[in-house]
N, C-alpha and C positions, 0 to 999 in steps of 0.2 A: 504494500500500500504506500502511496506517495506520502512523503513527509515534508513537502515544500512549505506547508503552513507553519513549520517551526520558525520561519522568518517573518510571520505575520504579526502585526501589532494593531491595537485599536480596532479589534473586530467587533466591538460593541458600538461603534459609531453607526448612526442611522438605524437604530435597532427596530424601528417600525417598518423597515423594508421587508417585503414578503419574500423569504427564501423560496418557498414552494412555488409562488407565482413566477418569480424570475426564472427559476430552473425549468418550469413547465414551458414558459414562453421560448426559452432557448431550445429546449428539446423539440418543440414544434418547428422552429426555424431550421433545425438540423435535419428534419425529416423531408425538407423540400429540396429536390435534386437540382440545384442551380449549377450544373456542370457545364463548363465550356465545351463545345464541340471542337473537332479539329479545325474547322473554319467557322466563320460567322454564320454562314448559311446552314450549317448543321447543328447549331446551338438551338435548343428548345427554349425559346424566349418566354413561353407561357409559364415556365417555372419561376421566372423572375417576377412576372405579374402576380403569381401566387404568393411569393415571398412579400411583395409590397402589400398585398391584401392583409397578410398576417401582421405586418408592421403597423398598418393603419388600425387594425382591430386591437392590437396590443398596446399601442401608445396613442390613444385618442387625443390627449391634451397636446402632445407634441405636434401631431399632424393637423390638429385644429388651429394651433397658434402659428405654425410655420407657413411661410410661402413655399410651396412644393413645386419643383420644376423637374421635368424629365429631359435629360440630355441623352438622346438615343435611348438606350435601355438603362442608363444610370440615373440615380436619384440625387437631387440637390435640395436641401432644406435650409431655409433661412429664418432664424428667430431674431427679429429686430430688437436691438437694445435701445435704451432711452437716451444714451449719451453718444451722439454721432462723432464726438471728438476722439473716442476710443477706437483704435483699430480692432476689427473683428477677430475672433478666434475660429479655428477650423479643425473639426474632428473628421477624420476620414477613415474609410474601411472599404473592403470589397465584398460584393455579394456572391461572387462566383467561388466555387470550390473545385479541387481537382477530382478526377474520376478515381474510382477504386481500380487498382491494377487487375486486369483480367486474369481470372484463375485464382485470385486470393479472396474472393467474396466469402467463401465458407470459413476462412481463417479468422474472421471477426467474431468476437464473443457475442456481440449483438449486431444485427444488420447495420451496415454503414449509414443507412438513411432511415433508421427506425426512430431516431431521436429518443432513445431509451434513457429514462431517468431512474436511478436507484438511490439508495441512502447515501452513497458516497460520490458518484460520478454522474455527469451528463455525457452521453456517448454519441458519436457520429462524426462523419466527415465535416470538417469545419469547426469542430469543438475548440481547436487551438488556432487554426489558420483559416479564416479569422472571424467566423460568424459570432464567436463569443464577444469579440471587441465591438463589432457592429451592434449587437444587441445590448452590450454593456453601455455603450455611449448613449443609446436611446433610453435605456433604463434610468440612467443618471439624469438625463434631460427631463424625462417624465416625472421623476421624483421631485426635481426642483420646481417644476410647474405645479405639481400637485400640492406642494407646500407654499404656494403663493410667492415664491421668490421672484423678485423683479430684476430682470436682466438689464444692467447698465450697458454692458458690452454685447454687441451682436455675436451670435453663435451661428456658424454654418456647419452643416453636416453633409459631406459628399460621399456617396457610396457607388463605387465603380462596378462595372459589369464584367470586366475581363482582365483583371490583374494577373491571373495565372496564365494568360495567353499573350494578348497584344497590347494591353493597357490603353486601348482606344477610348474607353469611357473616361478614365481619369485625364487623359490627354485632352479630350474635348472639353471637359469641365474646367481644367486649368486654363485652357485657351480662352474660354468664355469669360472667366473671372478677370483675366488680363485685359480682354477687350473692354470690359466694364470699368477698368481703371481701379480695381480693388487692390488693397494691400492688407496683409494679415499680420497680427501681432505674433502669433505662433500657430503651429500645426502639429497635431499628434496623429501618428499612423502606427501600424504594427511594428514591433521590434522583435528582439529575441524573446523566446517564450520561457526561458529558464534563468535561474540565478547562477551567477558565474563564480567558480572558485578562482580567486585572483592569484592563486599559486602559479598559474600559467604565466603571469606577468612578473613573477619573482616576489609575490607577497603571500607566502603560505599561511594557511590558517585564517584567511580573510575571505570575505565574499562581497560581491557587488552585482550591479545590474547595468547593462550597457544601454546607453542612449545613442543610437546610431545617427550621426549627423551628416553622413554622406554615404554614397554607394559607389562601388566599383562599376566600371563600364562593362558592357557585354558585347561579344561578337562571335558569331559562328561563321567560319570560313570553310567553304567547300572546295576540295581539290578534285579534279576530274582528269583521268588519263584515257585517251581513246586508243582502241586497238581492234584489228580485224580478228584477233584470236588465231586459231589454227591448231594443228596437231603439235603436241608437246615434244615430239621427236626432233623438231627444228625450231628452237626458240631464238632464231637469229635476230639480233637487235634487242633481245630482252622481252619480258612480258609486261603487260599493264600493271600487274600486281607488283612486280619488282620495282618498276618506276615509281609507283605510288608509295611503296614502302620506303624508298630512298627519299622521296619528298617529305614524308612524315618524319623520318629520322632527322633530316636536316632542320626542319622547323622545330622539332623537340629539343635539338641541341643548342638552339639559341639561348643565351643567357640574358634575360631582360634585366635592366638596371634594378638594383636594390636601393630603396630610399626610405628614410623615416619621414613620411609626409606630416604635414601640420597636425592632422587629427590624432596621429599616434603620439606626437609630442605633447598634445593636450592631455591625452590619456595617461601618459607617464607622469606628467606634472600633477595630475589628480592623485595618482597612486604612490608617488615618490616617498611620502612619509612612512608608508607601510612596506615598501620593498626592502627585504632583508637578504634575499638570496643573491649570491654572486654568480656571474660578474655584474649583473644589472645594478645591484645595490651601489657599487662604487661608481658606476657610470651615471646614475641619476642623482647621486648625493649632491645637494646644492640647488635642486629644483630646475627650473626652466633653463637657466643659464648653463648648467652642467649638461642638461639634455641636448641643448643646441650644440654645445662644444663637442659632445661625444656622439653626435647623431649617426655618423658612419659606422662606428663600432657597435652601437645599439642595433642598427639596421642589420648588420651582419649576424649579430646574435639572434635576432628575431628570425632571420632567414634560415638559421640552422635548426629551428624548432618546428616540428610538423604543424602544431596548432597556431603558430604565429606567422609562419612563412607567407601565407596568402595576403597578409596585410602590409607587406613591404615590397611587393613586386607584382608585375603583370604575370598571370599564370596562363599556361598553354596545356590543354588536355585533349589529345586525339580521342574521340568518343564513338564515332560511327564509321562503318565501312559498308559499301554497297557494291554488288557485282560479284565477280569471282566465278570460278568454274565449278560445275557439279561433279566433274570427274577428274581424276588425277592425270589422265593423259590428254586433256583438252585445255589449251591455254585460254585464259579469260579474255573477254572482249572489253568493252568500256567498264571502268571501275571508278568509284569516287569515295572520298572520305570526308568527314566533317570534323573540324577541330574547334573546340570551344576555348575562347579567351575571356578572362576576367581582367579588366583594365584598371591599373592603378591611376588615381587622379593625376593628370598631367600627360597621360597617354590617350590618344584618340583612336577611333576605329580606322581612320585614314592611316595612322601610324602602323597599326596592325597589318592592314592590307599591303602597305609598302614593304614592311619587314618580311612578310610571307613571300611576296613576289621576289624579293632579293634572295631569300633562302632557296627558292626552287629555280633560280636563273639557270638556264642551260638544259633544263629538263622539259620534256613535252607535256607540261602540266597546265591545265586551265585553273585559274584562281578566281573565286567568286565570293564576295561578301554577301551573306544572306541578310538582306536589309530589314526584313520583318522583325528580326530579333536583335537588331544592333542598336546599342545605346552608348554614347560617350559617358564617362563618369559624371556623376551629379556634381553640383556645386557643394561646397562644404558650409554647413550652417553655423550660426553663431552659438557660442556657449557662454557668452558674457552678457546676455540681455535678460529682459523681464521674463520671457517665456521659459527659457531654460532654468532660470532661478526658481520660478514658481513650480515647475515640474519637479525639481529636486526637493523643494520644501515639502510638497505633498507626498512624494514617494518616500521621503525620509520618515514621514509619520506612520506609514503602513508597512514598511519593510525594514526590519532591523536584524542585527546579528544577535542570536539568542545567547551567545557566550559573553558578549560585552554590553548588550542593550544599546549599542550605538547604531545609528542608521547605516544601512548598506551604502557602500560607495556607489555613486552614480557616475558611470565612466563614459566620457565622450569616446565614440568609436566609429569605425567604418564597417559596413556590411557588404558581403560579396554578392548577395542576391539582390534582385530588383524589386522595388516597391512602388506603389502609386505616388508616394510622397515626391519623388523627383519630378513629377508632372506639374507640381505647383511651385517649384522653386523660383519662378519668375514673378510670383506674387507674394512670396514669403521668404524671409532670410533666416527663419528659425523653424526648420522642418525637423521634427523630433520623432524618430522611429523607436517607440518605446512601448513595451507591453507590460501592463500591470496584471495581466491574466497569465499566470505562470504555472509551470509544471516541473517535475523533476527531469533531469537531463535525459534519463533513459526513456521516459514517457514521450519526450519531444522527439528523440531519435527514432523511436518506433512508430509514433502516431502521426506526425506531420508528414503528409503525402504517403503515409504508410498504412499500417493495420492497427485497429483498435484505438483510433484517435478519440480522446476523451479529456475532460477537464473535471477536477474535483469541484464539488459544490462550493466548498470553502474558498477555493481559488477564484471561482467566478464571482462570488459575492465580494471578495476583497478587491477585485478589479473594478467592480461597480462603485464601491466606496471611494476608490481613487478618483474616478471621474466625477462623482458627486462633489467631492472636496475640491477638485480642480475648478469646477463651475463656481463653487462657493467662494473660492479664493481669488478668482480672476474675472468673474463676470458680474458680480453683484455690487 
């Protein structure tokens, strides 16, 4: 059984909140199969209409008070505040979930779309990623309105339709807000779903929560080698498989620069007082000045560690191969491979395409950037403003180290995956990817995009408390 709640504090806040009602509403939402199809035309959009109907029935005060807009199949709600001099706040989430891997349906303890609720868990696809946060944001808003709280600051809620695929919904909403000339004080989106043992950063025995303030970029590059094939007894000039293998090997051998980017320096500055493990302890002693002076050495140390390596360099992973022969004595015809890149801030998709082309120079290989999935790294958000400070204040109330009773460290960080937050960076300079809906690391590893996704009732309620408090602290 999960023990993540040992980090919880002030679970008696908002004691009139209905646990049974909140969990039942989440369970119903999880039973609605808002799965993206392989393409837009194959997505069953009626399930998104069904989810919206459930949201309207569950949160009548919110939908009654808000101006509700549809941007394609995405939802945008605006609850106007009384003080137009205050920049609005933005809570975002995505309505879509990933499908269950074919052939694993029977591995689930409860059907992935049953929305099963028991005494400990709420089960279902999206329980962590991220129907829980979508519902939690609305639960908190409904609670505030039910208690007659008057919003001085405008609150907007934007729920995207396809974060797991193309992010077109968030992209369209972000563009619309920019066209309207809006700016936001802060934004909260999904973040890591677990509490981090900061021993990986050289601070053993301590724990923290990441606030991801930027994202690595993403690029899929396809390599194609053309061949007429033929009998394997005469492989004159080589085979398409051999050429493709050589191209992949060359690309994989490239050593991308290792760099301690600004967000990692901020992270170490936050953790420096608690870092005791060498060699990092000596390298960060003295705070930001020491970190800047020793940046190259720290970056090399990070690059030598499996769990930190992705945060200091652009990564390259050959992941897919197509074509090939079905018989040992038949040479393959056309073959292709896909290589996935995650780009460190400062590296662009154009840089990746240029590097790959250089690596395969002289080989008969076609190089193509798959644009549908390509994104440059996001901007890096502030950690010195009102929004970040308030998020830290509220999180510090609800998440503490049980050994010391001190708040968990809130760590500025970078995330390798893509979120909808990056689609709003032109209207907000404080985009915080943070999840107050947490689970043990093994639950996250198994459940997110996997089998038996679930959230404890206690964790779900704690996340709702976080958002209620954030509304109370920043919007009233």
